[in-house]
KEKE-3310 file (N, C-alpha, C; in steps of 0.2 Angstrom, whole numbers, plus 5000, padded with zeros to 4 digits):
npx = (5191:5193:5181:5185:5196:5191:5185:5196:5201:5205:5216:5228:5227:5230:5243:5250:5248:5257:5271:5270:5271:5283:5291:5288:5294:5307:5312:5310:5319:5329:5336:5342:5329:5329:5330:5317:5310:5314:5309:5297:5296:5299:5284:5273:5276:5277:5261:5255:5258:5252:5240:5237:5239:5228:5218:5218:5213:5200:5194:5192:5183:5174:5170:5166:5153:5146:5144:5139:5127:5121:5122:5108:5109:5113:5129:5143:5155:5159:5164:5176:5187:5180:5188:5187:5179:5167:5165:5161:5150:5140:5142:5136:5122:5120:5118:5107:5096:5097:5093:5081:5074:5075:5065:5056:5052:5051:5041:5030:5031:5028:5014:5010:5009:5001:4987:4987:4983:4972:4964:4963:4954:4945:4938:4933:4924:4916:4908:4902:4886:4884:4883:4872:4864:4862:4858:4845:4840:4836:4826:4810:4800:4804:4812:4813:4816:4824:4835:4839:4844:4854:4862:4863:4875:4884:4888:4891:4904:4910:4911:4918:4931:4936:4935:4948:4956:4956:4959:4974:4978:4973:4975:4973:4961:4952:4938:4934:4918:4905:4894:4876:4874:4861:4856:4868:4866:4850:4854:4862:4855:4842:4849:4852:4839:4832:4836:4834:4820:4821:4828:4820:4821:4821:4821:4829:4829:4830:4830:4846:4852:4865:4879:4894:4910:4917:4921:4910:4908:4918:4915:4902:4905:4912:4900:4892:4898:4899:4886:4882:4891:4883:4871:4875:4878:4868:4854:4841:4832:4835:4843:4849:4852:4859:4865:4878:4873:4880:4893:4898:4895:4895:4892:4883:4881:4870:4868:4860:4867:4878:4889:4905:4919:4929:4943:4946:4942:4951:4959:4951:4953:4963:4972:4965:4962:4949:4942:4930:4920:4924:4927:4912:4906:4913:4923:4933:4937:4942:4945:4935:4931:4947:4948:4939:4944:4957:4951:4944:4952:4961:4950:4954:4942:4938:4934:4928:4927:4912:4910:4898:4898:4885:4878:4878:4885:4891:4895:4905:4906:4917:4913:4916:4926:4937:4937:4951:4959:4962:4973)
npy = (5082:5097:5101:5094:5102:5114:5112:5111:5123:5131:5125:5127:5143:5141:5137:5146:5159:5153:5156:5168:5173:5168:5175:5187:5187:5186:5197:5206:5203:5207:5197:5191:5189:5179:5165:5165:5160:5146:5140:5142:5137:5122:5121:5122:5111:5100:5105:5100:5087:5083:5084:5078:5063:5066:5068:5056:5047:5052:5050:5036:5033:5041:5033:5022:5029:5030:5018:5012:5020:5018:5004:5004:4997:4999:4996:4993:4986:4992:5004:5015:5015:5025:5040:5050:5056:5064:5056:5044:5044:5049:5040:5028:5035:5034:5017:5018:5022:5015:5002:5006:5007:4995:4989:4995:4993:4978:4976:4981:4973:4963:4967:4968:4956:4950:4957:4952:4937:4939:4948:4938:4928:4934:4934:4925:4924:4936:4933:4921:4929:4936:4927:4919:4931:4935:4921:4921:4933:4928:4921:4916:4923:4934:4937:4949:4952:4943:4945:4958:4954:4947:4954:4964:4958:4958:4972:4973:4964:4973:4984:4978:4974:4989:4994:4985:4990:5005:5004:5001:5013:5022:5032:5047:5048:5045:5053:5058:5059:5063:5050:5041:5028:5020:5027:5021:5010:5008:5012:5002:4988:4994:4993:4978:4974:4966:4954:4949:4950:4940:4926:4922:4927:4932:4947:4954:4969:4984:5001:5004:5017:5022:5033:5036:5042:5041:5035:5038:5032:5021:5013:5011:5003:4990:4986:4982:4973:4962:4959:4956:4945:4936:4936:4929:4916:4911:4901:4899:4904:4916:4934:4946:4961:4971:4981:4973:4967:4964:4969:4986:4999:4988:4983:4969:4957:4943:4927:4914:4905:4894:4894:4894:4882:4880:4878:4887:4899:4907:4912:4919:4933:4934:4937:4930:4919:4906:4896:4886:4891:4894:4883:4878:4887:4884:4893:4906:4924:4927:4938:4948:4949:4950:4964:4969:4968:4975:4987:4991:4993:5005:5012:5013:5004:4989:4970:4955:4937:4927:4908:4893:4880:4876:4881:4895:4911:4925:4941:4953:4971:4982:4997:5008:5020:5036:5054:5060:5051:5053:5061)
npz = (4903:4902:4911:4922:4925:4926:4941:4947:4948:4959:4965:4954:4958:4969:4967:4961:4969:4980:4973:4971:4985:4986:4979:4986:4998:4995:4987:4999:5006:4998:4988:4975:4961:4952:4958:4959:4948:4947:4957:4953:4942:4950:4956:4948:4942:4953:4955:4943:4942:4953:4949:4938:4943:4953:4942:4935:4946:4948:4933:4934:4946:4940:4931:4934:4941:4930:4926:4934:4933:4920:4922:4931:4945:4959:4967:4979:4974:4962:4968:4972:4987:5000:5003:5012:5029:5022:5010:5014:5022:5013:5004:5013:5012:5000:5001:5009:5001:4991:4997:5001:4988:4982:4992:4988:4976:4977:4984:4976:4965:4971:4977:4962:4957:4968:4964:4950:4951:4959:4951:4941:4948:4950:4939:4934:4942:4942:4929:4928:4935:4925:4913:4919:4918:4905:4902:4908:4900:4885:4888:4883:4893:4900:4916:4927:4940:4943:4935:4939:4952:4946:4941:4954:4956:4950:4952:4964:4964:4954:4964:4974:4970:4967:4980:4985:4976:4983:4995:4996:4995:5010:5018:5016:5010:5019:5029:5045:5054:5065:5065:5061:5066:5064:5051:5040:5043:5039:5025:5019:5021:5013:5001:4999:4998:4988:4985:5001:4997:4988:4991:5001:5015:5033:5041:5058:5065:5073:5078:5083:5090:5089:5088:5081:5078:5063:5047:5036:5022:5021:5033:5028:5020:5025:5031:5021:5016:5025:5026:5012:5014:5023:5018:5008:5012:5017:5018:5023:5036:5045:5047:5058:5065:5078:5091:5103:5119:5129:5127:5125:5111:5101:5088:5080:5067:5065:5058:5053:5043:5035:5042:5051:5050:5065:5066:5054:5057:5062:5053:5047:5041:5032:5018:5003:5009:5011:5016:5021:5016:5004:4996:4998:4989:4978:4967:4975:4980:4994:4997:5003:5017:5022:5017:5024:5038:5038:5033:5047:5053:5051:5053:5066:5073:5078:5075:5074:5074:5078:5075:5071:5065:5051:5059:5060:5058:5069:5066:5075:5077:5082:5087:5096:5101:5104:5100:5104:5100:5088:5087)
capx = (5196:5191:5176:5189:5200:5187:5183:5202:5204:5208:5221:5229:5226:5236:5250:5251:5248:5263:5275:5268:5274:5289:5294:5288:5299:5314:5312:5311:5327:5337:5338:5340:5323:5332:5328:5309:5309:5316:5302:5291:5293:5296:5279:5271:5279:5273:5255:5252:5259:5248:5234:5236:5236:5221:5212:5217:5207:5194:5192:5191:5178:5168:5169:5163:5147:5143:5145:5131:5122:5119:5117:5104:5110:5120:5134:5149:5160:5160:5166:5182:5184:5180:5194:5188:5171:5161:5162:5157:5143:5140:5141:5130:5116:5117:5116:5100:5092:5098:5089:5074:5072:5074:5060:5049:5048:5048:5033:5026:5032:5022:5007:5006:5009:4994:4982:4985:4979:4963:4959:4961:4949:4937:4935:4929:4918:4910:4907:4894:4882:4884:4881:4865:4858:4863:4852:4838:4836:4836:4820:4803:4795:4810:4810:4814:4817:4830:4838:4842:4848:4861:4867:4866:4880:4890:4889:4895:4909:4916:4912:4924:4936:4936:4938:4952:4961:4958:4963:4982:4980:4966:4976:4971:4954:4945:4937:4930:4915:4900:4889:4872:4873:4854:4856:4872:4862:4845:4857:4863:4847:4838:4853:4851:4831:4830:4841:4832:4816:4823:4829:4815:4825:4819:4826:4827:4831:4828:4837:4852:4850:4870:4883:4900:4915:4920:4919:4904:4908:4921:4911:4898:4908:4913:4891:4888:4902:4896:4877:4882:4892:4879:4866:4877:4881:4862:4850:4836:4831:4836:4848:4848:4858:4860:4869:4878:4870:4888:4899:4899:4898:4898:4885:4881:4876:4869:4866:4856:4870:4883:4893:4913:4924:4931:4948:4948:4940:4958:4961:4947:4953:4970:4969:4965:4959:4941:4942:4925:4915:4926:4925:4905:4905:4920:4928:4932:4943:4943:4947:4930:4935:4954:4949:4936:4947:4960:4946:4941:4959:4963:4946:4952:4938:4938:4931:4930:4919:4911:4905:4897:4896:4880:4871:4877:4889:4890:4901:4904:4911:4919:4912:4920:4933:4935:4941:4957:4963:4965:4978)
capy = (5085:5104:5100:5092:5108:5120:5108:5112:5130:5131:5122:5133:5149:5140:5139:5153:5162:5152:5156:5177:5173:5168:5180:5194:5185:5185:5204:5209:5201:5209:5192:5192:5186:5173:5158:5164:5157:5140:5138:5144:5127:5115:5123:5120:5103:5097:5103:5097:5078:5081:5085:5070:5059:5068:5066:5049:5044:5056:5046:5030:5036:5043:5028:5018:5028:5031:5012:5010:5025:5014:4996:5004:4993:5000:4990:4996:4984:4996:5009:5018:5015:5033:5044:5054:5054:5064:5049:5037:5046:5050:5032:5025:5036:5028:5011:5016:5024:5009:4997:5008:5008:4988:4986:4996:4987:4971:4976:4985:4969:4957:4969:4967:4947:4949:4960:4948:4934:4942:4949:4932:4923:4939:4937:4919:4925:4939:4927:4917:4931:4938:4923:4920:4937:4933:4916:4925:4937:4922:4915:4918:4927:4936:4937:4955:4951:4938:4947:4962:4950:4945:4962:4967:4954:4961:4978:4970:4962:4979:4988:4975:4977:4995:4994:4983:4995:5010:5002:5004:5022:5024:5037:5054:5045:5044:5058:5057:5063:5059:5047:5039:5020:5018:5029:5019:5003:5006:5012:4994:4987:4994:4991:4972:4970:4963:4948:4945:4946:4936:4922:4921:4927:4939:4952:4956:4975:4989:5006:5003:5021:5021:5038:5034:5044:5037:5037:5036:5027:5014:5007:5007:4998:4986:4984:4981:4965:4958:4959:4952:4938:4934:4933:4923:4909:4909:4897:4899:4906:4925:4939:4949:4966:4974:4978:4970:4969:4961:4974:4992:5001:4984:4980:4963:4956:4936:4924:4906:4901:4887:4894:4892:4879:4882:4877:4892:4906:4912:4915:4922:4941:4934:4939:4925:4914:4907:4889:4880:4894:4895:4877:4876:4892:4882:4897:4914:4926:4929:4945:4952:4949:4955:4969:4972:4968:4981:4994:4993:4995:5011:5017:5011:5000:4982:4968:4946:4933:4919:4906:4888:4875:4872:4886:4900:4916:4932:4947:4959:4976:4986:5003:5013:5026:5042:5058:5062:5044:5054:5065)
capz = (4906:4904:4915:4929:4925:4930:4946:4951:4948:4967:4967:4951:4960:4976:4967:4960:4976:4983:4969:4972:4990:4989:4975:4989:5003:4992:4987:5004:5007:4995:4985:4966:4960:4948:4961:4960:4941:4945:4962:4950:4937:4953:4960:4945:4940:4957:4955:4938:4945:4957:4946:4935:4947:4955:4937:4935:4954:4945:4929:4938:4950:4935:4928:4942:4944:4924:4924:4939:4931:4917:4921:4934:4948:4964:4969:4980:4973:4958:4969:4974:4995:5002:5003:5019:5032:5018:5005:5018:5023:5006:5002:5019:5009:4992:5001:5011:4998:4986:4999:5000:4982:4980:4996:4985:4970:4979:4986:4969:4962:4975:4974:4956:4956:4970:4958:4944:4956:4961:4946:4937:4953:4950:4931:4934:4949:4937:4923:4933:4935:4919:4909:4922:4917:4897:4900:4908:4895:4881:4889:4882:4897:4904:4923:4928:4948:4943:4929:4943:4958:4943:4936:4957:4962:4945:4953:4969:4963:4954:4971:4978:4966:4969:4987:4985:4973:4984:5002:4995:4999:5012:5023:5011:5007:5026:5034:5050:5057:5070:5060:5065:5064:5059:5043:5038:5043:5034:5016:5018:5022:5006:4995:4999:5000:4984:4987:5005:4995:4981:4993:5007:5023:5038:5046:5063:5064:5077:5080:5086:5093:5093:5084:5081:5075:5060:5042:5031:5016:5021:5037:5025:5013:5029:5031:5013:5013:5032:5024:5007:5014:5028:5012:5001:5013:5023:5013:5026:5040:5046:5047:5064:5068:5082:5098:5109:5127:5134:5123:5124:5107:5097:5083:5080:5062:5066:5051:5050:5038:5034:5046:5049:5053:5071:5062:5049:5062:5064:5047:5041:5040:5028:5009:4999:5012:5009:5018:5020:5011:4997:4995:4996:4983:4973:4969:4981:4978:5000:4999:5006:5023:5023:5017:5031:5043:5034:5034:5052:5059:5049:5056:5072:5075:5079:5068:5075:5072:5080:5071:5073:5059:5051:5065:5059:5061:5072:5066:5080:5074:5088:5085:5101:5099:5106:5096:5104:5095:5081:5091)
cpx = (5196:5185:5180:5194:5196:5184:5189:5205:5208:5214:5227:5232:5232:5245:5254:5252:5254:5269:5274:5272:5280:5294:5294:5293:5307:5316:5313:5317:5332:5338:5337:5334:5323:5328:5321:5303:5308:5309:5297:5287:5293:5289:5274:5271:5275:5264:5252:5253:5252:5241:5231:5237:5229:5216:5214:5212:5201:5192:5190:5184:5172:5164:5162:5155:5146:5141:5137:5125:5116:5117:5110:5103:5117:5125:5141:5155:5164:5165:5173:5183:5183:5185:5195:5179:5166:5158:5158:5151:5138:5137:5137:5123:5114:5114:5109:5094:5092:5093:5082:5070:5070:5068:5056:5046:5049:5041:5030:5027:5027:5014:5004:5003:5000:4987:4980:4982:4971:4961:4957:4956:4943:4935:4931:4924:4911:4907:4901:4887:4881:4882:4872:4862:4857:4857:4847:4834:4834:4830:4816:4801:4802:4807:4815:4820:4825:4837:4841:4846:4854:4866:4870:4874:4885:4892:4895:4901:4913:4915:4917:4932:4940:4937:4944:4959:4962:4959:4969:4983:4973:4969:4973:4964:4948:4945:4931:4926:4910:4895:4883:4871:4866:4855:4860:4868:4857:4848:4857:4857:4843:4842:4851:4845:4832:4834:4840:4825:4817:4825:4824:4816:4822:4826:4825:4830:4828:4833:4841:4855:4860:4874:4890:4903:4918:4921:4914:4906:4913:4917:4905:4898:4909:4903:4890:4892:4899:4890:4878:4884:4886:4873:4870:4877:4875:4858:4842:4837:4832:4843:4848:4854:4855:4866:4870:4876:4878:4893:4898:4900:4901:4891:4887:4879:4878:4866:4863:4863:4874:4885:4901:4915:4928:4940:4949:4946:4947:4960:4960:4949:4962:4967:4970:4965:4952:4940:4937:4921:4917:4925:4919:4905:4910:4924:4927:4937:4946:4946:4941:4932:4943:4952:4943:4939:4955:4956:4944:4949:4961:4957:4947:4946:4940:4933:4932:4926:4917:4907:4902:4896:4890:4873:4871:4884:4887:4895:4901:4909:4910:4917:4914:4925:4931:4940:4947:4962:4965:4970:4983)
cpy = (5094:5104:5099:5099:5111:5118:5110:5118:5132:5130:5125:5139:5148:5141:5143:5159:5161:5153:5164:5177:5172:5172:5187:5193:5185:5193:5208:5209:5202:5202:5192:5187:5179:5166:5157:5159:5150:5136:5139:5137:5123:5115:5118:5113:5098:5097:5098:5087:5077:5080:5079:5066:5059:5065:5060:5045:5047:5053:5039:5029:5039:5036:5024:5021:5031:5023:5010:5014:5019:5009:4997:5000:4996:4996:4994:4992:4987:5002:5010:5015:5024:5035:5048:5054:5056:5060:5045:5037:5045:5042:5027:5029:5033:5022:5012:5017:5017:5001:4999:5006:5001:4986:4986:4992:4980:4971:4979:4977:4962:4961:4967:4959:4946:4952:4955:4941:4936:4946:4943:4928:4929:4937:4930:4919:4928:4936:4922:4922:4935:4933:4919:4927:4936:4926:4918:4930:4935:4921:4919:4925:4928:4936:4943:4956:4946:4940:4954:4961:4948:4951:4966:4964:4956:4969:4975:4968:4968:4982:4985:4976:4983:4997:4990:4986:5000:5010:5004:5009:5024:5032:5044:5051:5046:5052:5055:5060:5061:5056:5044:5033:5019:5022:5023:5009:5001:5006:5004:4989:4986:4992:4982:4970:4967:4955:4947:4944:4941:4929:4920:4924:4933:4942:4955:4963:4979:4994:5003:5011:5024:5029:5034:5039:5040:5037:5035:5029:5022:5011:5007:5002:4989:4982:4979:4973:4961:4955:4955:4946:4933:4932:4926:4916:4908:4905:4900:4902:4914:4929:4943:4956:4971:4975:4977:4971:4968:4966:4980:4995:4995:4981:4972:4961:4949:4935:4917:4903:4894:4887:4893:4887:4881:4881:4881:4900:4909:4916:4917:4928:4938:4935:4931:4919:4911:4899:4885:4884:4894:4889:4877:4883:4890:4889:4905:4918:4927:4934:4950:4953:4951:4962:4974:4973:4974:4987:4995:4997:5000:5016:5018:5009:4992:4978:4960:4944:4928:4914:4898:4883:4873:4876:4892:4906:4923:4938:4952:4965:4981:4991:5010:5015:5033:5047:5059:5059:5047:5059:5059)
cpz = (4907:4910:4920:4929:4930:4937:4951:4953:4953:4968:4964:4954:4966:4974:4963:4964:4979:4980:4971:4979:4990:4986:4980:4993:4998:4989:4993:5008:5004:4990:4979:4966:4953:4950:4958:4952:4943:4950:4956:4946:4942:4954:4957:4942:4946:4956:4948:4940:4947:4954:4941:4938:4951:4949:4936:4941:4950:4941:4931:4942:4946:4931:4931:4941:4937:4922:4928:4936:4925:4915:4926:4942:4953:4967:4973:4978:4968:4960:4973:4982:4994:5003:5010:5021:5028:5015:5009:5021:5018:5003:5006:5016:5005:4995:5003:5008:4991:4989:5000:4993:4979:4987:4991:4979:4972:4980:4981:4965:4965:4975:4968:4956:4961:4969:4956:4947:4957:4955:4941:4939:4949:4943:4931:4938:4944:4933:4924:4934:4929:4914:4912:4919:4910:4895:4900:4902:4889:4883:4887:4885:4902:4910:4925:4936:4947:4940:4934:4948:4953:4944:4946:4958:4957:4950:4960:4968:4960:4958:4974:4976:4966:4975:4987:4982:4979:4991:5002:4999:5003:5013:5019:5009:5014:5029:5040:5054:5061:5065:5064:5065:5060:5052:5039:5036:5038:5026:5016:5017:5015:5001:4994:4999:4995:4985:4996:5003:4992:4987:5001:5014:5025:5039:5051:5063:5069:5079:5084:5091:5095:5086:5087:5076:5070:5053:5036:5027:5016:5027:5034:5021:5017:5029:5028:5013:5019:5028:5017:5010:5019:5021:5007:5005:5020:5017:5015:5035:5042:5046:5052:5064:5072:5089:5104:5116:5132:5133:5120:5115:5102:5093:5080:5074:5063:5061:5053:5045:5039:5040:5045:5053:5060:5068:5057:5052:5063:5058:5043:5038:5034:5021:5006:5002:5012:5011:5018:5017:5005:4992:4993:4990:4976:4972:4972:4978:4986:5002:5004:5013:5027:5022:5021:5036:5044:5037:5042:5055:5057:5052:5064:5075:5076:5076:5072:5072:5076:5076:5075:5068:5057:5056:5061:5059:5065:5070:5070:5078:5080:5085:5091:5099:5103:5100:5098:5102:5090:5080:5090)
residu = (MET:ILE:LYS:TYR:LEU:LYS:THR:ARG:TRP:LYS:THR:GLY:VAL:LEU:ALA:LEU:LEU:MET:VAL:ALA:VAL:THR:ALA:GLY:ILE:LEU:PHE:LEU:TYR:ASP:ILE:PRO:LEU:GLU:PRO:VAL:GLY:TYR:VAL:ALA:VAL:PHE:GLU:MET:LEU:LEU:THR:GLY:LEU:GLY:LEU:MET:TRP:ASP:TYR:HIS:LYS:TYR:ARG:LYS:LYS:GLN:GLU:SER:LEU:LEU:TYR:ILE:ARG:ASP:CYS:GLY:ASN:PHE:SER:GLU:GLU:TYR:LEU:GLU:ALA:PRO:GLU:ASN:GLU:ASN:GLU:ALA:ILE:TYR:ARG:GLU:ILE:CYS:ARG:SER:LEU:ASP:GLU:LYS:ARG:ILE:GLU:ALA:GLU:ASN:GLN:ARG:SER:ALA:PHE:GLY:THR:GLU:LEU:THR:ASP:PHE:TYR:THR:LEU:TRP:VAL:HIS:GLN:ILE:LYS:THR:PRO:ILE:ALA:ALA:ALA:ARG:LEU:LEU:LEU:GLN:GLU:GLU:LYS:PRO:ARG:PRO:GLN:GLU:ILE:GLN:ASN:GLU:LEU:PHE:LYS:VAL:GLU:GLN:TYR:VAL:GLU:MET:VAL:LEU:GLY:TYR:LEU:ARG:THR:GLU:ASP:MET:ALA:SER:ASP:ILE:ARG:PHE:GLU:GLU:MET:ASP:MET:ASP:SER:LEU:ILE:ARG:GLU:GLN:ILE:HIS:LYS:PHE:ALA:ARG:ILE:PHE:ILE:GLY:LYS:LYS:LEU:SER:LEU:GLU:TYR:GLN:GLU:VAL:SER:GLU:THR:VAL:LEU:THR:ASP:GLU:LYS:TRP:LEU:GLY:PHE:VAL:LEU:GLY:GLN:ILE:LEU:SER:ASN:ALA:LEU:LYS:TYR:THR:LYS:LYS:GLY:LYS:ILE:SER:ILE:TYR:MET:SER:LYS:SER:ARG:PRO:HIS:THR:LEU:VAL:ILE:GLU:ASP:THR:GLY:ILE:GLY:ILE:ARG:ALA:GLU:ASP:LEU:PRO:ARG:VAL:PHE:GLU:LYS:GLY:PHE:THR:GLY:TYR:ASN:GLY:ARG:GLU:GLU:ASN:ARG:SER:THR:GLY:ILE:GLY:LEU:TYR:LEU:CYS:GLY:LYS:ILE:MET:LYS:ARG:LEU:ASP:HIS:GLY:ILE:ARG:ILE:GLU:SER:GLU:LEU:GLY:LYS:GLY:THR:LYS:VAL:PHE:LEU:GLU:LEU:GLY:ARG:LYS:LYS:MET:ASP:LEU:TYR)
# end
């Protein structure tokens, strides 16, 4: 009650001011001041009744707000109808903020579910190279090269999950600068060199002499994922890296692997879609190409795939962009 009265002190002051004005007018007209007492009592009575009614509404509104606060769920059904335009605007603001809160909670819940599903499948994947490395270490004559290959697979899976987490907030992590594509390509080739040797796959690559405005780390991640897929699904033959002759500023990574079915091609960049390749390899997160598509879009580059089942796949990285596009 005291807190309420503190918010209504102006009403009391106004009532006293009215009594004072009435007394002043009676004094100027030389009228006895006795009626002032009656006027004062009447006005204070009306003010008191008004404050009591207003306090009743104040308490009802406060109880509604406290209930909403305690249950943590905004609902207009618990609120009194707005008494003026300002309250109506305030109600709209609360409704808008609550809708955004619900949307954010739904997105967080969906991401949590997706993350759980991803980690569950990721754990199954990473167990395979770990188990293989353990068996190789138990042999009488350990094979260091094969053990290194299995450890490299573990590193790739770890890099994948870190990339997945970081892409949820890429905006603050992108740094555009002019990059020499040959240095990026050579770095990725060097990283996968032992896999090329172990699988006895040949590599066709000549300098592309291309400079691109991009983010070195993220484009390198994409190149690594594309090469990893090519090596994973190519049993024999070769992998070629070259610039397209018909499409300017377009890097092509071509393999002679198992290929992708025509009906699966439109969905290869969807999260969790594995298609034919996923069934070939038993279990797959279906996250690699999804991340590549997402990253390339953020970098303002393009990516598309052409493939023929049993003959191989071509991945086109469209790298052309202008500095003015950044603004």
